[in-house]
N, C-alpha and C positions, 0 to 999 in steps of 0.2 A: 685641671680645673678641679677642684675638691669642692662640695657643698658640705656645709655645717651636719646635714641629716645622713651623711655617706652615699649620696647618688651619685656616682662620678659617670664620667662619658663612657666608662666601658661598664657599668652596671646598664645603661640604657640601653647599650649599643645590643650585651649580649640578652636584654628583654628582648627588643625589638627582633633581632633574629630567631629567638622562641616563637615570638608572634608570626611572623613571616611564614617560619615551617609549619605551625600549625594551621594559620590559613591555606598555606597549599597542601598541605595535607586532606583538608576540608574540601579544597575546590578540586582537587583528583580523585575524593570519594565519590563527589556529586557525579563527576564527569564520568565517571565508571558506572554508575547507576544509570546514567542517562541513556547512554551508549547501550549498554545492556537493554533497557528500554524501548531505545530506537530500535536496536535488533530483531527484537521479538515484533516490534510494529511492523517491520518490514518485512517479514518472513510470512506475519497473516496477510500483509495486505498482496504479496504474491500469490500465494494460496488463492486467496478471495478471485485475483485478478485470472488466473488459471481456470478455476472455476466456470466465472463470467464467458473469458472464452470460448470454453467448451458449451455452454449454454447458449453462445451466439451461431458457432456452429451447427448445434443440433438443427438450431431454429431455420438457418438457412438453408439447410439438408432438406427440412420439413418445408420449406416455400416451396424449392425446387421442385418436390413431390407435388404437390397443389398444384405448382403451375402445368407442369405435365400431366396432369389428371385433368387440369382447365384444358389444355389445349386439345386432348384427345375428345373431350365431349364437345368442345368447338367445332374441332374439324372431320372426327369421324363420324361420334356418337348421333348427335344433333341430324348431319345430313343425312344417315341410316334411316332415324325416325322420319324425318319429312319424308324421304322415299318412300317408306314403310306407309305414312298414310296418302300420301298422293300429293304432299304441300311442295312447292317450288322452293 
């Protein structure tokens, strides 16, 4: 089926295939860039999570140490002070 302007179905098909190829290349490029950015974000997030976990561990250790000192004060030191000053 030929047109008077010389545009045939073959010309249209070739043009559409070229457009499809360019669009596919663009999509793949965007996908590649996004994957790179996502990988970077995931790596930074993992690093931050590790840092937070370490800080939580340290805080739990410090809370445990404070609890031990308070227990010592309540169970050992205060009764000794009461006894020393003659309190019941």
